[in-house]
N, C-alpha and C positions, 0 to 999 in steps of 0.2 A: 452929675447924676447921683441921686441918693441911693443908699443901700437898698431901700425898699423897692425903688424903681428897678434897680438891677436885679433884685430877687424876682420881681414880677416878670421881667423879661426872660430870665432863665426858666421860670416855671412855664411860661407860654411856649418857649422853644421845646421843652421836654414833653409838653402836653398839648400839642397842636390841635388834635381832634377835639379834646375837651374845651379848649379855649375858643375854637370856632363855634362849637355848640352853644357855649355860654354867650358869645357875642351875638349869634343869630337869634337866640331866645330873647336877649335884651332888646335887639332891634325890633323884633316882632311885637313885644309888649309895648314898646315906645310908640310904634306905629298905631297900634290899637288905641292906646290911651290918648294920643295927641293929634293924629292925622286922619284916621279912618272916617269915612262917610258912612251913612246908613247903608248904602249899597255895598260898600266894602265889608261892613259887618255882616250883612246877610250872606255874602259869598263866603266869608270866613267861617260862619256857622255851618254852612253846607260842607265846606272842606273839612272842618273838624269832625263832623258826623261821619264823613267818608273815612277819615283816618282812624277814628275809633273803631269802625267796623272792620277795617283791614287789620287792626291790631288784635281783634278778637279771634280772627281766623287762624 
């Protein structure tokens, strides 16, 4: 295993919540770009609007 790979593993262990956030965000973006149907995109737009409203409150 390379030094960089080991360093990445150590960072992920020390920053589990941030690593999970980044992984989830990456998967969401990938889904939208590569797999989402028009129906999926319409639902996601609605969910995004709801989330934006809840963050304003």
